[in-house]
N, C-alpha and C positions, 0 to 999 in steps of 0.2 A: 504494500500500500504506500502510496506517495504522500509526502508532506507538501502542502501548498504554501508557498511563501509569497506574501503580498507586500507591495511597496506603495507608499502614499506620499502626496504633496511633493516637496522639493527633492525627496529621495527618489521618487518615481521619475521626476524630470532628469535628475542626475544620471540614473541608470538607463533611461529611455525605454523602460518597460514597466508593466504593471505587476507582473507575477512570474514566478518560476515554480517548478515542481521537481522535487528530489526524493529519492529513496535514501533515507538516512542510515548511516552505519550504526551499529549497536552502541558504539561508544559515545554517541551524541545523545545526551540525556537532559540538558537544560538549554535555556535560551542563550546563555553565555557560550556554552559548548557549540550550539548551532551557529552563532556568529563566528566563532573561531573556525569551524569547519567550512562555512560558506566563504570565508576569506581565502581559504586555500583552494576553493573550487573556481573562484571568479575574481580576477584582478580588479574589476570595477567595484565589486562589493567590498573587497578589502580596502580600497581607497575610500569608499563611502563610510565604512565603519571607522576609519581613521580620521577622516575630516569632519564627520558628524557624530562626535562622541556622545551627544545627549539624545540620540535616537531613543524613542520609546518602543515598546513592543506589546503585543497582545497575542494570547494563545486561545484559539477557539472563541474569539471575540470578547475575551476578558483581559483586562490590563494585566501585564506580567512584569516580573522583575527578572534579573539575570539568573536567579536560582530556580525560576519556575520550570517545572518538568515539561519536556517536549518528547513526543513519540511519533512514529510513522502514522500518517493519517490525520494528524493535527493540521490546523490552519494557523499559520504564524504571520502576523503583520508587523511591519516596521514602519515607523513614521516619526517625523520631527515633533518636538514639543509644540503644543498649540496654545496660543494666547487668545483671549477673547475679551469681550467687553459688553 
């Protein structure tokens, strides 16, 4: 089962795509682990994670932290912090 990775706002613009799908290896168990693994798979993602260190994430449409569990079949979204008024 593949994991769907979604990109929003300026991250989507930077990557020039809205989503990817990956079959995650067994050693990827958290959002932080996913970011490290994705950085090894794609140079543009590596650069994005380095230049946008405040990116937020959600797993299955719920806000997530770096320690949040991730497994194959999940939907993971990455997006910049949002301000509002």
